DOMI-724826 format. One record per residue (C-alpha): residue in one letter; x, y, z. Coordinates in nm, 3 decimals. Layout:
code,X,Y,Z
A,X,Y,Z
...
end
This chain:
code,X,Y,Z
M,-4.029,3.449,6.010
D,-4.059,3.815,6.105
V,-4.436,3.782,6.149
V,-4.402,3.464,6.356
Y,-4.138,3.627,6.577
R,-4.351,3.939,6.618
L,-4.670,3.749,6.703
G,-4.497,3.471,6.894
R,-4.712,3.209,6.723
A,-4.926,3.229,6.412
T,-5.130,3.038,6.158
A,-5.071,3.065,5.785
A,-5.383,3.285,5.758
E,-5.257,3.519,6.032
I,-4.918,3.544,5.863
T,-5.077,3.616,5.525
A,-5.294,3.889,5.681
Q,-4.986,4.059,5.829
L,-4.797,4.085,5.499
E,-4.823,4.407,5.301
D,-4.820,4.243,4.958
P,-4.875,3.876,5.042
P,-4.819,3.583,4.812
T,-5.102,3.333,4.787
Y,-5.213,3.144,5.095
T,-5.083,2.823,4.935
T,-4.740,2.981,4.886
V,-4.729,3.093,5.251
R,-4.816,2.740,5.363
G,-4.544,2.599,5.138
L,-4.286,2.839,5.280
L,-4.390,2.750,5.633
R,-4.348,2.381,5.551
I,-3.995,2.448,5.418
L,-3.904,2.656,5.725
E,-4.029,2.373,5.944
Q,-3.827,2.113,5.749
K,-3.516,2.330,5.793
G,-3.576,2.343,6.168
H,-3.667,2.712,6.198
L,-4.031,2.652,6.295
R,-4.242,2.383,6.452
H,-4.617,2.353,6.448
E,-4.882,2.272,6.703
E,-5.220,2.142,6.594
E,-5.519,2.336,6.721
G,-5.821,2.165,6.575
P,-5.788,2.178,6.197
R,-5.526,2.456,6.208
Y,-5.150,2.444,6.234
V,-5.007,2.711,6.461
Y,-4.641,2.785,6.388
V,-4.391,2.868,6.660
P,-4.023,2.965,6.618
V,-3.775,2.699,6.727
T,-3.492,2.939,6.809
A,-3.495,3.281,6.972
R,-3.489,3.572,6.731
G,-3.146,3.694,6.845
E,-2.991,3.349,6.803
A,-3.145,3.307,6.459
G,-3.019,3.653,6.361
R,-2.665,3.574,6.470
S,-2.670,3.248,6.276
L,-2.804,3.419,5.965
L,-2.552,3.702,5.994
A,-2.266,3.454,6.028
H,-2.391,3.282,5.711
V,-2.408,3.616,5.525
V,-2.053,3.707,5.636
R,-1.922,3.367,5.519
T,-2.112,3.378,5.190
F,-2.076,3.738,5.078
F,-1.770,3.869,5.263
D,-1.531,3.572,5.250
G,-1.581,3.516,5.622
S,-1.448,3.863,5.705
P,-1.643,4.059,5.968
E,-1.424,4.359,5.876
R,-1.549,4.352,5.516
A,-1.907,4.313,5.633
M,-1.874,4.609,5.871
A,-1.710,4.818,5.599
A,-1.999,4.738,5.365
L,-2.252,4.836,5.631
L,-2.074,5.160,5.713
G,-2.031,5.246,5.346
S,-2.386,5.158,5.246
G,-2.510,5.513,5.271
S,-2.710,5.451,5.587
K,-2.664,5.738,5.828
L,-2.559,5.627,6.173
S,-2.617,5.861,6.464
D,-2.334,5.959,6.697
A,-2.494,5.738,6.962
E,-2.496,5.437,6.727
L,-2.134,5.499,6.627
G,-2.044,5.525,6.996
R,-2.212,5.190,7.071
L,-2.025,5.029,6.781
A,-1.696,5.172,6.906
R,-1.765,5.032,7.255
L,-1.845,4.689,7.107
V,-1.516,4.693,6.915
E,-1.329,4.797,7.230
R,-1.497,4.523,7.432
A,-1.402,4.263,7.168
R,-1.045,4.395,7.170
R,-1.020,4.363,7.550
A,-1.173,4.013,7.545
K,-0.910,3.907,7.294
G,-0.635,4.055,7.509
S,-0.521,4.305,7.245
P,-0.385,4.645,7.345
end
């Protein structure tokens, strides 16, 4: 999906060429078929080739996937997910921490909390 989002549209051969350690071409085509069946991609026929295009915008897909991860691995708790991210050893800059603090404050105001 990352390659398709980055390129905007891509064939199985183009996707395979973009991967650092690609699986076989047949495997890539199989994965594309599954992603299409699940509604993440659609294809357009250009001669003998299928060109794959994302169905949803990257940001929307990311939010949906993140919500699934929070439900699955953090018992639906955004707090637990955030704690795991902050405790994962990744170093956040002061600017990133400031942006996160502003997002939390904005969510607090939207909810009407003091």
